[in-house]
C-alpha positions in Angstrom: 85.6 93.9 41.6 82.5 92.4 43.4 83.9 88.9 42.9 87.2 89.9 44.6 85.3 91.3 47.6 83.0 88.2 47.7 86.0 85.8 47.7 87.7 87.7 50.6 84.5 88.0 52.6 84.0 84.4 53.9 87.5 84.2 55.3 86.9 87.4 57.3 83.6 86.1 58.5 85.1 82.8 59.6 88.0 84.6 61.4 85.5 86.8 63.2 83.3 83.9 64.3 86.4 82.0 65.5 87.5 85.0 67.5 84.0 85.2 69.1 84.1 81.5 69.9 87.5 81.8 71.5 86.2 84.8 73.6 83.1 82.8 74.6 85.2 79.8 75.7 87.6 82.0 77.7 84.6 83.6 79.5 83.1 80.1 80.1 86.4 78.8 81.5 86.6 81.9 83.8 83.0 81.4 85.0 83.6 77.6 85.5 86.7 78.0 87.6 85.9 81.3 89.5 82.1 81.9 89.5 80.7 78.4 90.1 82.9 77.6 93.2 82.0 81.0 94.6 78.2 80.4 94.0 78.4 76.9 95.5 80.3 78.1 98.5 77.7 80.9 99.0 74.9 78.3 98.8 76.6 76.0 101.3 77.1 79.0 103.6 73.5 80.1 103.3 72.2 76.5 103.7 74.3 75.7 106.8 
């Protein structure tokens, strides 16, 4: 019984970490294309 649970566990852990990595990369892409230009535009406005 324990061996069956143990053999299924790593796949679930890998799947969960892959989902977390995909989520992090989506957030990073959104930040890169939306947040960074807004920050740099704000800095340019404040500096000018």
